[in-house]
C-alpha positions as a printed NumPy array, in Angstrom:
array([[ 152.026,  -51.975,  -32.113],
       [ 148.928,  -53.758,  -30.753],
       [ 149.436,  -56.785,  -28.562],
       [ 147.178,  -59.022,  -30.671],
       [ 146.828,  -58.387,  -34.356],
       [ 147.171,  -59.666,  -37.868],
       [ 148.161,  -62.858,  -39.609],
       [ 151.785,  -63.868,  -39.165],
       [ 153.898,  -66.985,  -39.406],
       [ 152.748,  -67.651,  -35.869],
       [ 149.086,  -67.973,  -36.788],
       [ 145.894,  -65.884,  -36.936],
       [ 145.047,  -63.2  ,  -34.393],
       [ 148.139,  -63.947,  -32.357],
       [ 150.803,  -61.973,  -30.554],
       [ 152.884,  -60.107,  -33.124],
       [ 154.939,  -57.878,  -30.817],
       [ 157.616,  -60.494,  -30.15 ],
       [ 160.192,  -57.966,  -28.999],
       [ 157.975,  -56.969,  -26.092],
       [ 156.561,  -60.384,  -25.247],
       [ 157.263,  -60.839,  -21.516],
       [ 157.278,  -64.634,  -21.877],
       [ 160.525,  -66.627,  -22.054],
       [ 160.749,  -67.206,  -25.827],
       [ 163.929,  -69.263,  -26.249],
       [ 163.694,  -69.807,  -30.019],
       [ 162.109,  -66.572,  -31.356],
       [ 161.668,  -67.904,  -34.899],
       [ 159.994,  -71.166,  -33.895],
       [ 156.808,  -71.163,  -31.779],
       [ 156.675,  -74.952,  -31.381],
       [ 160.233,  -75.278,  -30.137],
       [ 159.92 ,  -72.282,  -27.823],
       [ 156.735,  -73.629,  -26.265],
       [ 158.257,  -77.119,  -26.038],
       [ 161.232,  -75.858,  -24.077],
       [ 159.019,  -73.652,  -21.922],
       [ 156.681,  -76.601,  -21.265],
       [ 159.62 ,  -78.497,  -19.808],
       [ 161.099,  -75.561,  -17.906],
       [ 157.724,  -74.731,  -16.363],
       [ 157.873,  -78.034,  -14.481],
       [ 160.781,  -76.708,  -12.392],
       [ 158.681,  -75.686,   -9.334],
       [ 157.749,  -79.364,   -8.865],
       [ 161.077,  -80.985,   -9.694],
       [ 160.525,  -81.413,  -13.418],
       [ 163.463,  -79.334,  -14.636],
       [ 166.756,  -77.759,  -13.651],
       [ 167.336,  -74.457,  -15.452],
       [ 171.01 ,  -75.192,  -16.146],
       [ 170.187,  -78.563,  -17.712],
       [ 167.426,  -77.083,  -19.866],
       [ 169.708,  -74.237,  -20.935],
       [ 172.449,  -76.708,  -21.9  ],
       [ 169.987,  -78.479,  -24.169],
       [ 168.808,  -75.175,  -25.58 ],
       [ 172.348,  -73.989,  -26.326],
       [ 173.128,  -77.236,  -28.126],
       [ 170.07 ,  -76.714,  -30.323],
       [ 170.4  ,  -73.036,  -31.195],
       [ 171.963,  -73.671,  -34.611],
       [ 169.623,  -76.598,  -35.346],
       [ 166.221,  -74.93 ,  -34.941],
       [ 163.496,  -76.946,  -36.645],
       [ 165.49 ,  -80.207,  -36.785],
       [ 163.265,  -82.476,  -34.7  ],
       [ 165.766,  -85.333,  -34.815],
       [ 168.357,  -83.068,  -33.191],
       [ 165.727,  -81.986,  -30.637],
       [ 165.017,  -85.603,  -29.776],
       [ 168.674,  -86.58 ,  -29.395],
       [ 169.702,  -83.594,  -27.256],
       [ 166.853,  -84.128,  -24.789],
       [ 167.552,  -87.869,  -24.731],
       [ 171.223,  -87.159,  -24.043],
       [ 170.32 ,  -84.995,  -21.062],
       [ 167.798,  -87.586,  -19.904],
       [ 170.501,  -90.263,  -20.027],
       [ 172.897,  -88.124,  -17.979],
       [ 170.352,  -87.299,  -15.277],
       [ 168.991,  -90.836,  -15.156],
       [ 172.523,  -92.226,  -14.727],
       [ 173.026,  -89.814,  -11.837],
       [ 169.831,  -91.108,  -10.278],
       [ 170.761,  -94.767,  -10.698],
       [ 174.156,  -94.129,   -9.092],
       [ 172.519,  -92.34 ,   -6.151],
       [ 170.156,  -95.294,   -5.694],
       [ 173.095,  -97.705,   -5.498],
       [ 174.511,  -95.61 ,   -2.659],
       [ 171.198,  -95.584,   -0.81 ],
       [ 170.478,  -91.901,   -1.475],
       [ 166.863,  -92.503,   -2.394],
       [ 165.614,  -88.924,   -2.348],
       [ 168.348,  -87.803,   -4.73 ],
       [ 167.68 ,  -90.853,   -6.879],
       [ 163.95 ,  -90.179,   -6.988],
       [ 164.434,  -86.545,   -7.986],
       [ 166.885,  -87.403,  -10.775],
       [ 164.909,  -90.312,  -12.187],
       [ 161.646,  -88.398,  -12.343],
       [ 163.298,  -85.328,  -13.863],
       [ 165.046,  -87.516,  -16.447],
       [ 161.652,  -88.886,  -17.491],
       [ 160.472,  -85.343,  -18.115],
       [ 163.459,  -84.654,  -20.362],
       [ 162.998,  -87.877,  -22.317],
       [ 159.34 ,  -87.143,  -22.983],
       [ 160.002,  -83.503,  -23.87 ],
       [ 162.256,  -84.753,  -26.638],
       [ 159.971,  -87.533,  -27.828],
       [ 156.866,  -85.331,  -28.256],
       [ 157.932,  -84.145,  -31.724],
       [ 159.14 ,  -87.499,  -33.066],
       [ 156.955,  -90.438,  -32.063],
       [ 157.984,  -92.342,  -35.214],
       [ 161.743,  -91.992,  -34.864],
       [ 163.965,  -95.064,  -34.784],
       [ 164.498,  -94.804,  -31.018],
       [ 161.202,  -93.245,  -29.954],
       [ 159.57 ,  -96.331,  -28.406],
       [ 162.778,  -97.299,  -26.598],
       [ 163.286,  -93.84 ,  -25.096],
       [ 159.624,  -93.521,  -24.118],
       [ 159.701,  -96.854,  -22.297],
       [ 162.853,  -95.724,  -20.509],
       [ 161.029,  -92.544,  -19.451],
       [ 158.04 ,  -94.433,  -18.043],
       [ 160.281,  -96.783,  -16.066],
       [ 162.506,  -93.965,  -14.836],
       [ 159.519,  -92.013,  -13.536],
       [ 157.914,  -95.073,  -11.929],
       [ 161.153,  -96.128,  -10.255],
       [ 161.707,  -92.63 ,   -8.904],
       [ 158.119,  -92.284,   -7.751],
       [ 158.379,  -95.554,   -5.838],
       [ 161.31 ,  -94.118,   -3.851],
       [ 159.515,  -90.866,   -3.064],
       [ 157.562,  -90.692,    0.179],
       [ 155.834,  -87.33 ,   -0.284],
       [ 153.671,  -87.13 ,   -2.242],
       [ 152.955,  -90.822,   -2.465],
       [ 152.53 ,  -91.998,   -6.075],
       [ 151.2  ,  -95.332,   -7.312],
       [ 151.315,  -96.631,  -10.89 ],
       [ 147.844,  -98.112,  -11.424],
       [ 145.679,  -99.647,  -14.156],
       [ 142.088,  -98.562,  -14.814],
       [ 139.731, -101.241,  -16.196],
       [ 138.548, -100.145,  -19.646],
       [ 136.594, -102.69 ,  -21.631],
       [ 138.897, -105.631,  -22.348],
       [ 141.971, -103.437,  -21.76 ],
       [ 143.264, -101.1  ,  -19.07 ],
       [ 144.388,  -97.479,  -19.052],
       [ 147.704,  -96.642,  -17.373],
       [ 147.517,  -93.975,  -14.702],
       [ 149.276,  -92.412,  -11.738],
       [ 147.355,  -92.226,   -8.483],
       [ 148.783,  -89.456,   -6.306],
       [ 147.564,  -89.69 ,   -2.724],
       [ 146.121,  -86.741,   -0.864],
       [ 148.288,  -85.324,    1.913],
       [ 147.367,  -87.398,    4.985],
       [ 147.669,  -84.462,    7.384],
       [ 144.802,  -82.772,    5.496],
       [ 142.733,  -85.812,    4.539],
       [ 143.008,  -87.398,    7.975],
       [ 141.068,  -90.633,    8.364],
       [ 138.158,  -89.478,    6.209],
       [ 137.677,  -90.304,    2.512],
       [ 139.315,  -87.554,    0.465],
       [ 138.068,  -85.735,   -2.621],
       [ 139.884,  -86.347,   -5.904],
       [ 140.438,  -84.963,   -9.38 ],
       [ 140.773,  -87.076,  -12.501],
       [ 143.395,  -85.377,  -14.687],
       [ 143.328,  -86.305,  -18.395],
       [ 146.095,  -85.483,  -20.863],
       [ 145.742,  -82.971,  -23.688],
       [ 146.516,  -83.491,  -27.372],
       [ 150.191,  -84.273,  -26.914],
       [ 150.882,  -84.486,  -23.163],
       [ 151.457,  -87.554,  -20.973],
       [ 150.687,  -88.562,  -17.419],
       [ 154.341,  -88.117,  -16.429],
       [ 154.489,  -84.602,  -17.884],
       [ 151.158,  -83.783,  -16.234],
       [ 152.531,  -84.629,  -12.802],
       [ 154.926,  -81.697,  -13.176],
       [ 151.993,  -79.359,  -13.802],
       [ 151.495,  -78.641,  -10.108],
       [ 150.033,  -81.946,   -8.94 ],
       [ 152.163,  -81.964,   -5.75 ],
       [ 150.494,  -78.67 ,   -4.769],
       [ 147.033,  -80.081,   -5.45 ],
       [ 147.487,  -83.147,   -3.256],
       [ 149.041,  -80.981,   -0.546],
       [ 145.596,  -79.395,   -0.274],
       [ 144.087,  -82.773,    0.582],
       [ 142.773,  -83.617,   -2.902],
       [ 143.966,  -86.862,   -4.475],
       [ 144.764,  -86.933,   -8.195],
       [ 144.39 ,  -89.677,  -10.792],
       [ 146.474,  -88.752,  -13.853],
       [ 145.345,  -90.846,  -16.811],
       [ 146.819,  -91.685,  -20.21 ],
       [ 143.483,  -91.886,  -22.01 ],
       [ 142.986,  -93.152,  -25.575],
       [ 145.207,  -91.224,  -27.951],
       [ 147.667,  -90.232,  -25.219],
       [ 150.855,  -91.475,  -23.592],
       [ 151.255,  -95.213,  -23.23 ],
       [ 147.685,  -95.862,  -24.381],
       [ 148.332,  -94.779,  -27.959],
       [ 151.981,  -95.819,  -28.093],
       [ 151.819,  -99.327,  -26.665],
       [ 148.161, -100.332,  -26.231],
       [ 146.607,  -99.61 ,  -29.621],
       [ 144.094,  -97.146,  -28.168],
       [ 143.654,  -94.236,  -30.598],
       [ 141.969,  -90.952,  -29.756],
       [ 138.151,  -91.058,  -29.631],
       [ 135.506,  -88.366,  -29.378],
       [ 133.481,  -90.148,  -26.671],
       [ 135.513,  -89.093,  -23.655],
       [ 132.652,  -90.039,  -21.343],
       [ 133.612,  -93.696,  -21.939],
       [ 136.973,  -93.409,  -20.229],
       [ 135.662,  -90.611,  -18.027],
       [ 133.227,  -93.087,  -16.504],
       [ 135.955,  -95.738,  -16.195],
       [ 138.185,  -93.311,  -14.284],
       [ 135.336,  -92.189,  -12.053],
       [ 134.388,  -95.75 ,  -11.142],
       [ 138.001,  -96.666,  -10.427],
       [ 138.308,  -93.814,   -7.935],
       [ 134.87 ,  -94.422,   -6.431],
       [ 135.989,  -97.975,   -5.69 ],
       [ 138.967,  -96.855,   -3.595],
       [ 138.178,  -96.71 ,    0.104],
       [ 140.257,  -93.564,    0.66 ],
       [ 138.201,  -91.567,   -1.884],
       [ 134.818,  -89.909,   -1.367],
       [ 132.766,  -90.922,   -4.426],
       [ 130.574,  -87.82 ,   -4.091],
       [ 133.548,  -85.446,   -4.379],
       [ 135.321,  -86.558,   -7.542],
       [ 136.008,  -83.897,  -10.164],
       [ 137.478,  -84.077,  -13.654],
       [ 139.968,  -81.809,  -15.389],
       [ 142.187,  -81.774,  -18.442],
       [ 144.587,  -79.461,  -20.254],
       [ 144.629,  -77.957,  -23.779],
       [ 142.595,  -80.356,  -25.984],
       [ 141.431,  -81.522,  -22.578],
       [ 139.214,  -78.449,  -22.753],
       [ 137.117,  -80.79 ,  -24.871],
       [ 137.729,  -83.986,  -22.851],
       [ 136.807,  -82.767,  -19.38 ],
       [ 133.66 ,  -80.745,  -20.215],
       [ 132.295,  -83.586,  -22.326],
       [ 133.01 ,  -86.134,  -19.593],
       [ 131.399,  -83.96 ,  -16.902],
       [ 128.383,  -83.246,  -19.09 ],
       [ 127.673,  -86.899,  -19.893],
       [ 128.866,  -88.526,  -16.649],
       [ 126.704,  -86.705,  -14.077],
       [ 128.449,  -88.248,  -11.068],
       [ 131.375,  -85.853,  -11.473],
       [ 131.19 ,  -83.184,   -8.771],
       [ 133.289,  -80.53 ,  -10.544],
       [ 134.961,  -79.802,  -13.867],
       [ 138.056,  -77.775,  -14.771],
       [ 138.976,  -76.982,  -18.374],
       [ 142.597,  -75.839,  -18.446],
       [ 142.256,  -74.098,  -21.785],
       [ 139.129,  -73.945,  -23.916],
       [ 137.82 ,  -75.903,  -26.873],
       [ 134.57 ,  -75.68 ,  -28.798],
       [ 134.699,  -77.118,  -32.324],
       [ 137.959,  -79.004,  -32.842],
       [ 137.005,  -79.864,  -36.421],
       [ 136.796,  -76.171,  -37.261],
       [ 140.076,  -75.487,  -35.441],
       [ 141.933,  -78.005,  -37.594],
       [ 140.213,  -76.92 ,  -40.793],
       [ 141.585,  -73.422,  -40.215],
       [ 145.02 ,  -74.818,  -39.364],
       [ 145.165,  -76.871,  -42.537],
       [ 143.966,  -73.888,  -44.585],
       [ 146.874,  -71.908,  -43.168],
       [ 149.344,  -74.681,  -43.942],
       [ 148.04 ,  -74.928,  -47.499],
       [ 148.503,  -71.175,  -47.934],
       [ 152.128,  -71.406,  -46.823],
       [ 151.551,  -69.944,  -43.349],
       [ 152.701,  -71.909,  -40.312],
       [ 150.012,  -71.953,  -37.587],
       [ 150.927,  -71.996,  -33.917],
       [ 151.017,  -75.704,  -33.095],
       [ 152.485,  -77.494,  -30.088],
       [ 153.554,  -80.526,  -32.166],
       [ 153.963,  -81.253,  -35.902],
       [ 150.621,  -81.455,  -37.765],
       [ 151.242,  -85.143,  -38.511],
       [ 150.556,  -85.808,  -34.847],
       [ 146.838,  -85.508,  -35.627],
       [ 146.894,  -88.506,  -37.954],
       [ 149.067,  -90.466,  -35.548],
       [ 146.77 ,  -90.143,  -32.52 ],
       [ 143.8  ,  -91.255,  -34.62 ],
       [ 145.699,  -94.154,  -36.171],
       [ 144.919,  -92.988,  -39.717],
       [ 147.07 ,  -92.31 ,  -42.768],
       [ 145.527,  -89.21 ,  -44.317],
       [ 144.328,  -85.743,  -43.468],
       [ 140.891,  -86.57 ,  -44.872],
       [ 140.529,  -89.547,  -42.517],
       [ 141.581,  -87.411,  -39.568],
       [ 139.072,  -84.713,  -40.455],
       [ 136.315,  -87.328,  -40.575],
       [ 137.28 ,  -88.417,  -37.047],
       [ 137.21 ,  -84.792,  -35.906],
       [ 133.572,  -84.365,  -36.854],
       [ 132.634,  -85.753,  -33.419],
       [ 134.829,  -83.282,  -31.5  ],
       [ 132.217,  -80.583,  -30.989],
       [ 130.859,  -79.418,  -27.625],
       [ 127.716,  -77.663,  -28.776],
       [ 124.67 ,  -79.606,  -27.616],
       [ 126.751,  -81.364,  -24.953],
       [ 128.055,  -78.801,  -22.459],
       [ 124.57 ,  -77.374,  -22.103],
       [ 123.854,  -80.565,  -20.11 ],
       [ 126.568,  -79.913,  -17.523],
       [ 125.288,  -79.438,  -13.97 ],
       [ 128.387,  -79.505,  -11.756],
       [ 130.494,  -76.443,  -10.84 ],
       [ 132.705,  -75.479,  -13.785],
       [ 135.973,  -73.55 ,  -14.094],
       [ 137.512,  -72.502,  -17.403],
       [ 141.013,  -70.989,  -17.549],
       [ 142.302,  -69.287,  -20.69 ],
       [ 145.148,  -67.004,  -21.686],
       [ 144.187,  -63.743,  -23.381],
       [ 147.08 ,  -64.223,  -25.805],
       [ 146.618,  -67.942,  -26.475],
       [ 148.083,  -68.443,  -29.951],
       [ 146.55 ,  -71.891,  -30.455],
       [ 142.954,  -71.288,  -29.368],
       [ 141.586,  -67.709,  -29.594],
       [ 139.89 ,  -66.213,  -26.538],
       [ 136.62 ,  -65.972,  -28.484],
       [ 136.39 ,  -69.776,  -28.424],
       [ 136.691,  -69.767,  -24.627],
       [ 133.938,  -67.18 ,  -24.356],
       [ 131.651,  -69.186,  -26.654],
       [ 132.176,  -72.406,  -24.701],
       [ 131.712,  -70.726,  -21.348],
       [ 128.451,  -69.097,  -22.412],
       [ 127.05 ,  -72.473,  -23.499],
       [ 127.906,  -74.442,  -20.34 ],
       [ 124.715,  -75.282,  -18.455],
       [ 126.167,  -75.211,  -14.928],
       [ 124.67 ,  -72.59 ,  -12.64 ],
       [ 127.978,  -72.26 ,  -10.787],
       [ 130.628,  -71.453,  -13.391],
       [ 133.738,  -69.281,  -13.582],
       [ 135.802,  -68.019,  -16.515],
       [ 139.281,  -66.824,  -15.575],
       [ 141.198,  -65.05 ,  -18.345],
       [ 144.867,  -64.293,  -17.654],
       [ 146.124,  -61.046,  -19.137],
       [ 149.451,  -60.002,  -20.581],
       [ 150.046,  -57.738,  -17.592],
       [ 149.558,  -60.412,  -14.917],
       [ 151.195,  -63.316,  -16.778],
       [ 149.86 ,  -66.681,  -17.801],
       [ 148.455,  -65.185,  -20.994],
       [ 149.917,  -67.811,  -23.337],
       [ 148.402,  -71.23 ,  -24.059],
       [ 147.443,  -72.973,  -20.812],
       [ 149.599,  -70.52 ,  -18.851],
       [ 152.791,  -72.127,  -20.145],
       [ 154.534,  -68.794,  -19.549],
       [ 153.59 ,  -68.821,  -15.834],
       [ 152.196,  -72.178,  -14.802],
       [ 151.949,  -71.459,  -11.08 ],
       [ 149.538,  -68.574,  -11.627],
       [ 147.241,  -71.097,  -13.287],
       [ 147.689,  -73.945,  -10.826],
       [ 147.242,  -71.681,   -7.812],
       [ 143.922,  -70.482,   -9.206],
       [ 142.706,  -73.982,  -10.134],
       [ 143.723,  -75.719,   -6.928],
       [ 142.228,  -73.   ,   -4.714],
       [ 138.973,  -73.244,   -6.676],
       [ 139.01 ,  -77.037,   -6.396],
       [ 139.609,  -76.831,   -2.653],
       [ 136.663,  -74.447,   -2.255],
       [ 134.357,  -76.689,   -4.294],
       [ 135.481,  -80.158,   -3.143],
       [ 136.175,  -79.159,    0.477],
       [ 139.107,  -81.385,    1.465],
       [ 139.484,  -82.238,    5.144],
       [ 135.728,  -82.318,    5.791]])
């Protein structure tokens, strides 16, 4: 059987040989749940998950596959248990244990909430997650994390500023990467996508909940917009105003739908010194048209969250309104303007965005210095945004960023 073929319940042109898929597919009949659990588990190298805790949640859910309310409650239950452990450790003065538990609990809470933003307890649990992460981060000495606010019109965007390792940065201003969320990720989840390894290389990181993401859409009435250069410029200017950052060595990156955010920001905000797209985009309107066509035909496309999430991030009530908003989410005519060094990572077996889209975007980018890295089935990292082997992706990105931004100089 070919590795990539046919139309299945998993989508179009996607992996059909499930029995021989080397990835950790916990719920074989449900792509979204399997990728959701794997998204959480893949944070383990940076303290975002404990395999026993994740497995306990998974076991509790095995006879409830597809019930998003059950998903929410099981992850919240584990979050409560780990957070309580962290609070007890803090009372005893064991701050490192407390920090680890509180930050990991936040990851569990947000893993559960991703599928059910409109549930009766969603806002309460999300707020608990944000506080748990912030409290834990404040206790952690390495890497040093600050909760910050980025001026954005008459509002602010919530963000995490993760300091560059001082032994690499020294007394000189350090380079930095702005890290925007994807379609359904948050700044807290993003931290567990290898950020500690990035800052260990002497590159600071500003992880931002932009419009349509995280706290910005949940609590600040900031829906998703096509003009990512608006908040891309705000993030750049925030970093450029910090004395420990070198304004000439600030790059921008983003994951998944961020393959639209980051290239657009770097193309229209020329002060960015580098751009990383962790997963490709090209015409997001066309992507969703095909997804809705599949849904209407009775086929379930490979989605990371329920399709209703699209309407929610735009703050609209209907599919038609969402599709109108999506008309601006096209990169043709924009990425041709990019001048800075560009890196695009993509999995050969990405079930959400076909490899052909990555190749089309890469060919159009105007940068003279550009790299397309495609991860194969044989090497790993071949699923969406390397969710099946995150470190193979982060190692490649952070080494590239270090070569381009030259920390320690």
